[in-house]
Biopython code that builds the backbone (N, CA, C, O; Angstrom):
import numpy as np
from Bio.PDB.StructureBuilder import StructureBuilder

atoms = [
    (1, "MET", "N", (167.551, 145.085, 112.063)),
    (1, "MET", "CA", (166.548, 144.041, 112.159)),
    (1, "MET", "C", (165.730, 144.049, 110.878)),
    (1, "MET", "O", (165.134, 145.062, 110.512)),
    (2, "GLU", "N", (165.708, 142.939, 110.220)),
    (2, "GLU", "CA", (164.992, 142.840, 108.958)),
    (2, "GLU", "C", (163.565, 142.367, 109.207)),
    (2, "GLU", "O", (163.329, 141.419, 109.957)),
    (3, "ARG", "N", (162.641, 143.031, 108.577)),
    (3, "ARG", "CA", (161.240, 142.645, 108.709)),
    (3, "ARG", "C", (160.828, 141.878, 107.465)),
    (3, "ARG", "O", (161.039, 142.331, 106.341)),
    (4, "LYS", "N", (160.239, 140.716, 107.679)),
    (4, "LYS", "CA", (159.799, 139.908, 106.553)),
    (4, "LYS", "C", (158.287, 139.773, 106.581)),
    (4, "LYS", "O", (157.675, 139.670, 107.644)),
    (5, "ILE", "N", (157.708, 139.777, 105.416)),
    (5, "ILE", "CA", (156.268, 139.594, 105.289)),
    (5, "ILE", "C", (156.001, 138.106, 105.098)),
    (5, "ILE", "O", (156.666, 137.444, 104.301)),
    (6, "ALA", "N", (155.029, 137.588, 105.830)),
    (6, "ALA", "CA", (154.688, 136.168, 105.715)),
    (6, "ALA", "C", (154.184, 135.876, 104.307)),
    (6, "ALA", "O", (153.417, 136.658, 103.746)),
    (7, "PRO", "N", (154.605, 134.768, 103.741)),
    (7, "PRO", "CA", (154.163, 134.420, 102.387)),
    (7, "PRO", "C", (152.706, 133.972, 102.380)),
    (7, "PRO", "O", (152.173, 133.515, 103.391)),
    (8, "GLN", "N", (152.086, 134.113, 101.235)),
    (8, "GLN", "CA", (150.736, 133.586, 101.067)),
    (8, "GLN", "C", (150.826, 132.071, 101.048)),
    (8, "GLN", "O", (151.689, 131.505, 100.377)),
    (9, "LEU", "N", (149.956, 131.427, 101.764)),
    (9, "LEU", "CA", (149.956, 129.971, 101.787)),
    (9, "LEU", "C", (149.001, 129.432, 100.728)),
    (9, "LEU", "O", (147.956, 130.019, 100.447)),
    (10, "ARG", "N", (149.389, 128.303, 100.152)),
    (10, "ARG", "CA", (148.494, 127.632, 99.220)),
    (10, "ARG", "C", (147.367, 126.987, 100.019)),
    (10, "ARG", "O", (147.466, 126.832, 101.236)),
    (11, "GLU", "N", (146.312, 126.619, 99.335)),
    (11, "GLU", "CA", (145.149, 126.037, 100.002)),
    (11, "GLU", "C", (145.518, 124.781, 100.795)),
    (11, "GLU", "O", (145.046, 124.600, 101.917)),
    (12, "ASP", "N", (146.355, 123.916, 100.223)),
    (12, "ASP", "CA", (146.747, 122.699, 100.939)),
    (12, "ASP", "C", (147.614, 123.020, 102.155)),
    (12, "ASP", "O", (147.558, 122.308, 103.158)),
    (13, "GLU", "N", (148.416, 124.088, 102.078)),
    (13, "GLU", "CA", (149.241, 124.493, 103.212)),
    (13, "GLU", "C", (148.379, 125.062, 104.339)),
    (13, "GLU", "O", (148.643, 124.829, 105.519)),
    (14, "VAL", "N", (147.351, 125.808, 103.955)),
    (14, "VAL", "CA", (146.433, 126.364, 104.955)),
    (14, "VAL", "C", (145.735, 125.223, 105.692)),
    (14, "VAL", "O", (145.626, 125.247, 106.918)),
    (15, "ALA", "N", (145.265, 124.229, 104.948)),
    (15, "ALA", "CA", (144.580, 123.087, 105.560)),
    (15, "ALA", "C", (145.512, 122.340, 106.505)),
    (15, "ALA", "O", (145.109, 121.963, 107.605)),
    (16, "ARG", "N", (146.758, 122.124, 106.084)),
    (16, "ARG", "CA", (147.731, 121.422, 106.922)),
    (16, "ARG", "C", (148.050, 122.242, 108.169)),
    (16, "ARG", "O", (148.141, 121.698, 109.270)),
    (17, "TRP", "N", (148.220, 123.565, 107.990)),
    (17, "TRP", "CA", (148.500, 124.432, 109.133)),
    (17, "TRP", "C", (147.340, 124.389, 110.119)),
    (17, "TRP", "O", (147.557, 124.274, 111.326)),
    (18, "LEU", "N", (146.117, 124.481, 109.620)),
    (18, "LEU", "CA", (144.948, 124.475, 110.495)),
    (18, "LEU", "C", (144.836, 123.154, 111.253)),
    (18, "LEU", "O", (144.515, 123.150, 112.442)),
    (19, "ASP", "N", (145.094, 122.044, 110.586)),
    (19, "ASP", "CA", (145.076, 120.739, 111.255)),
    (19, "ASP", "C", (146.128, 120.678, 112.361)),
    (19, "ASP", "O", (145.836, 120.243, 113.474)),
    (20, "ASP", "N", (147.347, 121.113, 112.054)),
    (20, "ASP", "CA", (148.423, 121.108, 113.048)),
    (20, "ASP", "C", (148.093, 122.024, 114.225)),
    (20, "ASP", "O", (148.300, 121.657, 115.382)),
    (21, "PHE", "N", (147.580, 123.212, 113.924)),
    (21, "PHE", "CA", (147.224, 124.177, 114.961)),
    (21, "PHE", "C", (146.128, 123.610, 115.857)),
    (21, "PHE", "O", (146.214, 123.700, 117.082)),
    (22, "SER", "N", (145.101, 123.029, 115.248)),
    (22, "SER", "CA", (143.988, 122.457, 116.015)),
    (22, "SER", "C", (144.465, 121.328, 116.918)),
    (22, "SER", "O", (144.013, 121.207, 118.056)),
    (23, "THR", "N", (145.371, 120.507, 116.417)),
    (23, "THR", "CA", (145.922, 119.415, 117.218)),
    (23, "THR", "C", (146.679, 119.963, 118.421)),
    (23, "THR", "O", (146.508, 119.477, 119.539)),
    (24, "LYS", "N", (147.517, 120.977, 118.193)),
    (24, "LYS", "CA", (148.299, 121.562, 119.286)),
    (24, "LYS", "C", (147.408, 122.247, 120.315)),
    (24, "LYS", "O", (147.672, 122.158, 121.514)),
    (25, "MET", "N", (146.361, 122.927, 119.867)),
    (25, "MET", "CA", (145.486, 123.656, 120.775)),
    (25, "MET", "C", (144.479, 122.741, 121.467)),
    (25, "MET", "O", (143.833, 123.145, 122.434)),
    (26, "GLY", "N", (144.345, 121.521, 120.978)),
    (26, "GLY", "CA", (143.384, 120.581, 121.543)),
    (26, "GLY", "C", (143.823, 119.960, 122.851)),
    (26, "GLY", "O", (143.015, 119.340, 123.544)),
    (27, "LYS", "N", (145.096, 120.114, 123.204)),
    (27, "LYS", "CA", (145.634, 119.535, 124.436)),
    (27, "LYS", "C", (146.409, 120.613, 125.181)),
    (27, "LYS", "O", (147.090, 121.429, 124.560)),
    (28, "PRO", "N", (146.312, 120.622, 126.515)),
    (28, "PRO", "CA", (147.080, 121.621, 127.265)),
    (28, "PRO", "C", (148.579, 121.328, 127.211)),
    (28, "PRO", "O", (149.004, 120.173, 127.213)),
    (29, "SER", "N", (149.360, 122.395, 127.162)),
    (29, "SER", "CA", (150.818, 122.240, 127.194)),
    (29, "SER", "C", (151.261, 121.910, 128.617)),
    (29, "SER", "O", (150.470, 122.004, 129.556)),
    (30, "GLU", "N", (152.511, 121.527, 128.773)),
    (30, "GLU", "CA", (153.048, 121.257, 130.113)),
    (30, "GLU", "C", (152.979, 122.515, 130.978)),
    (30, "GLU", "O", (152.715, 122.431, 132.177)),
    (31, "ALA", "N", (153.217, 123.680, 130.371)),
    (31, "ALA", "CA", (153.154, 124.938, 131.123)),
    (31, "ALA", "C", (151.727, 125.210, 131.600)),
    (31, "ALA", "O", (151.525, 125.673, 132.722)),
    (32, "GLU", "N", (150.740, 124.924, 130.751)),
    (32, "GLU", "CA", (149.341, 125.117, 131.150)),
    (32, "GLU", "C", (148.957, 124.147, 132.267)),
    (32, "GLU", "O", (148.271, 124.529, 133.215)),
    (33, "LYS", "N", (149.396, 122.905, 132.156)),
    (33, "LYS", "CA", (149.112, 121.927, 133.214)),
    (33, "LYS", "C", (149.705, 122.392, 134.538)),
    (33, "LYS", "O", (149.045, 122.326, 135.574)),
    (34, "ALA", "N", (150.949, 122.864, 134.504)),
    (34, "ALA", "CA", (151.616, 123.337, 135.720)),
    (34, "ALA", "C", (150.887, 124.544, 136.300)),
    (34, "ALA", "O", (150.735, 124.652, 137.517)),
    (35, "PHE", "N", (150.437, 125.450, 135.438)),
    (35, "PHE", "CA", (149.715, 126.638, 135.882)),
    (35, "PHE", "C", (148.465, 126.246, 136.665)),
    (35, "PHE", "O", (148.231, 126.755, 137.761)),
    (36, "PHE", "N", (147.662, 125.339, 136.101)),
    (36, "PHE", "CA", (146.420, 124.955, 136.771)),
    (36, "PHE", "C", (146.665, 124.051, 137.976)),
    (36, "PHE", "O", (145.890, 124.083, 138.932)),
    (37, "ASP", "N", (147.720, 123.253, 137.950)),
    (37, "ASP", "CA", (148.089, 122.481, 139.139)),
    (37, "ASP", "C", (148.417, 123.424, 140.290)),
    (37, "ASP", "O", (148.024, 123.187, 141.433)),
    (38, "ARG", "N", (149.138, 124.490, 139.977)),
    (38, "ARG", "CA", (149.490, 125.476, 141.012)),
    (38, "ARG", "C", (148.244, 126.168, 141.548)),
    (38, "ARG", "O", (148.117, 126.362, 142.757)),
    (39, "ARG", "N", (147.326, 126.541, 140.662)),
    (39, "ARG", "CA", (146.082, 127.181, 141.111)),
    (39, "ARG", "C", (145.304, 126.241, 142.036)),
    (39, "ARG", "O", (144.746, 126.670, 143.046)),
    (40, "ARG", "N", (145.275, 124.960, 141.679)),
    (40, "ARG", "CA", (144.582, 123.985, 142.536)),
    (40, "ARG", "C", (145.255, 123.899, 143.904)),
    (40, "ARG", "O", (144.578, 123.856, 144.931)),
    (41, "SER", "N", (146.586, 123.873, 143.915)),
    (41, "SER", "CA", (147.308, 123.753, 145.185)),
    (41, "SER", "C", (147.115, 124.980, 146.065)),
    (41, "SER", "O", (147.207, 124.886, 147.289)),
    (42, "LEU", "N", (146.849, 126.128, 145.455)),
    (42, "LEU", "CA", (146.613, 127.363, 146.206)),
    (42, "LEU", "C", (145.137, 127.574, 146.504)),
    (42, "LEU", "O", (144.765, 128.587, 147.096)),
    (43, "ALA", "N", (144.285, 126.625, 146.100)),
    (43, "ALA", "CA", (142.831, 126.692, 146.299)),
    (43, "ALA", "C", (142.235, 127.919, 145.622)),
    (43, "ALA", "O", (141.390, 128.609, 146.194)),
    (44, "GLN", "N", (142.682, 128.181, 144.406)),
    (44, "GLN", "CA", (142.133, 129.276, 143.622)),
    (44, "GLN", "C", (141.204, 128.699, 142.564)),
    (44, "GLN", "O", (141.222, 127.494, 142.310)),
    (45, "GLY", "N", (140.392, 129.550, 141.946)),
    (45, "GLY", "CA", (139.484, 129.086, 140.904)),
    (45, "GLY", "C", (140.244, 128.395, 139.791)),
    (45, "GLY", "O", (141.334, 128.829, 139.418)),
    (46, "VAL", "N", (139.680, 127.325, 139.258)),
    (46, "VAL", "CA", (140.406, 126.539, 138.266)),
    (46, "VAL", "C", (139.620, 126.255, 136.993)),
    (46, "VAL", "O", (140.111, 125.522, 136.135)),
    (47, "GLY", "N", (138.447, 126.794, 136.841)),
    (47, "GLY", "CA", (137.681, 126.516, 135.631)),
    (47, "GLY", "C", (136.508, 127.466, 135.495)),
    (47, "GLY", "O", (136.356, 128.402, 136.279)),
    (48, "LEU", "N", (135.682, 127.216, 134.492)),
    (48, "LEU", "CA", (134.490, 128.026, 134.265)),
    (48, "LEU", "C", (133.261, 127.138, 134.305)),
    (48, "LEU", "O", (133.280, 126.011, 133.811)),
    (49, "GLU", "N", (132.193, 127.652, 134.896)),
    (49, "GLU", "CA", (130.921, 126.949, 134.868)),
    (49, "GLU", "C", (130.144, 127.383, 133.632)),
    (49, "GLU", "O", (130.646, 128.177, 132.836)),
    (50, "ALA", "N", (128.935, 126.878, 133.460)),
    (50, "ALA", "CA", (128.144, 127.135, 132.251)),
    (50, "ALA", "C", (127.905, 128.620, 131.994)),
    (50, "ALA", "O", (127.806, 129.035, 130.839)),
    (51, "ASN", "N", (127.811, 129.425, 133.049)),
    (51, "ASN", "CA", (127.574, 130.864, 132.897)),
    (51, "ASN", "C", (128.855, 131.669, 132.759)),
    (51, "ASN", "O", (128.806, 132.895, 132.668)),
    (52, "GLY", "N", (130.000, 130.998, 132.743)),
    (52, "GLY", "CA", (131.269, 131.690, 132.565)),
    (52, "GLY", "C", (131.920, 132.153, 133.849)),
    (52, "GLY", "O", (132.921, 132.868, 133.807)),
    (53, "ASN", "N", (131.373, 131.760, 134.999)),
    (53, "ASN", "CA", (131.956, 132.137, 136.283)),
    (53, "ASN", "C", (133.054, 131.158, 136.672)),
    (53, "ASN", "O", (132.978, 129.969, 136.363)),
    (54, "LEU", "N", (134.084, 131.673, 137.358)),
    (54, "LEU", "CA", (135.145, 130.803, 137.866)),
    (54, "LEU", "C", (134.571, 129.823, 138.875)),
    (54, "LEU", "O", (133.694, 130.178, 139.663)),
    (55, "ILE", "N", (135.063, 128.594, 138.854)),
    (55, "ILE", "CA", (134.647, 127.594, 139.826)),
    (55, "ILE", "C", (135.868, 126.996, 140.504)),
    (55, "ILE", "O", (136.988, 127.081, 140.001)),
    (56, "CYS", "N", (135.624, 126.389, 141.655)),
    (56, "CYS", "CA", (136.667, 125.694, 142.402)),
    (56, "CYS", "C", (136.770, 124.267, 141.901)),
    (56, "CYS", "O", (135.843, 123.747, 141.279)),
    (57, "ASP", "N", (137.883, 123.648, 142.170)),
    (57, "ASP", "CA", (138.108, 122.271, 141.744)),
    (57, "ASP", "C", (137.399, 121.272, 142.655)),
    (57, "ASP", "O", (136.974, 120.208, 142.202)),
    (58, "ASN", "N", (137.272, 121.611, 143.927)),
    (58, "ASN", "CA", (136.794, 120.644, 144.910)),
    (58, "ASN", "C", (135.352, 120.187, 144.695)),
    (58, "ASN", "O", (135.115, 118.988, 144.547)),
    (59, "ASP", "N", (134.401, 121.087, 144.672)),
    (59, "ASP", "CA", (133.011, 120.659, 144.546)),
    (59, "ASP", "C", (132.265, 121.427, 143.457)),
    (59, "ASP", "O", (131.034, 121.441, 143.433)),
    (60, "GLN", "N", (133.008, 122.060, 142.564)),
    (60, "GLN", "CA", (132.425, 122.806, 141.450)),
    (60, "GLN", "C", (131.520, 123.947, 141.911)),
    (60, "GLN", "O", (130.578, 124.315, 141.209)),
    (61, "THR", "N", (131.803, 124.507, 143.092)),
    (61, "THR", "CA", (131.050, 125.663, 143.548)),
    (61, "THR", "C", (131.643, 126.922, 142.943)),
    (61, "THR", "O", (132.821, 126.959, 142.588)),
    (62, "THR", "N", (130.823, 127.946, 142.831)),
    (62, "THR", "CA", (131.282, 129.204, 142.247)),
    (62, "THR", "C", (132.395, 129.802, 143.097)),
    (62, "THR", "O", (132.325, 129.793, 144.326)),
    (63, "PHE", "N", (133.404, 130.311, 142.442)),
    (63, "PHE", "CA", (134.575, 130.907, 143.083)),
    (63, "PHE", "C", (134.190, 132.238, 143.707)),
    (63, "PHE", "O", (133.648, 133.110, 143.028)),
    (64, "ASP", "N", (134.466, 132.400, 144.996)),
    (64, "ASP", "CA", (134.157, 133.646, 145.702)),
    (64, "ASP", "C", (135.417, 134.299, 146.264)),
    (64, "ASP", "O", (135.336, 135.109, 147.187)),
    (65, "GLY", "N", (136.564, 133.958, 145.721)),
    (65, "GLY", "CA", (137.819, 134.500, 146.201)),
    (65, "GLY", "C", (138.614, 133.497, 147.007)),
    (65, "GLY", "O", (139.819, 133.659, 147.197)),
    (66, "LYS", "N", (137.947, 132.468, 147.479)),
    (66, "LYS", "CA", (138.615, 131.374, 148.184)),
    (66, "LYS", "C", (137.793, 130.112, 147.986)),
    (66, "LYS", "O", (136.563, 130.160, 147.968)),
    (67, "CYS", "N", (138.459, 129.009, 147.842)),
    (67, "CYS", "CA", (137.752, 127.741, 147.613)),
    (67, "CYS", "C", (137.747, 126.901, 148.862)),
    (67, "CYS", "O", (137.199, 125.799, 148.863)),
]
sb = StructureBuilder()
sb.init_structure("model")
sb.init_model(0)
sb.init_chain("A")
sb.init_seg("    ")
for serial, (resi, resn, name, xyz) in enumerate(atoms, 1):
    if name == "N":
        sb.init_residue(resn, " ", resi, " ")
    sb.init_atom(name, np.array(xyz, "f"), 0.0, 1.0, " ", f" {name:<3s}", serial, name[0])
structure = sb.get_structure()
């Protein structure tokens, strides 16, 4: 197995990479959508409230182990 070191990127390449990365990370993937759809169907916590606590999808109440 050959190990390769990543090349140094030029400034314009870094900017292009960052733009592409930001675009990809700005939207959930199909796998992420499926993951959260499944959590909703199982009535598990599906998000975070302002204080960082898990919340339920139904009425945005704090997650206590069951929604």
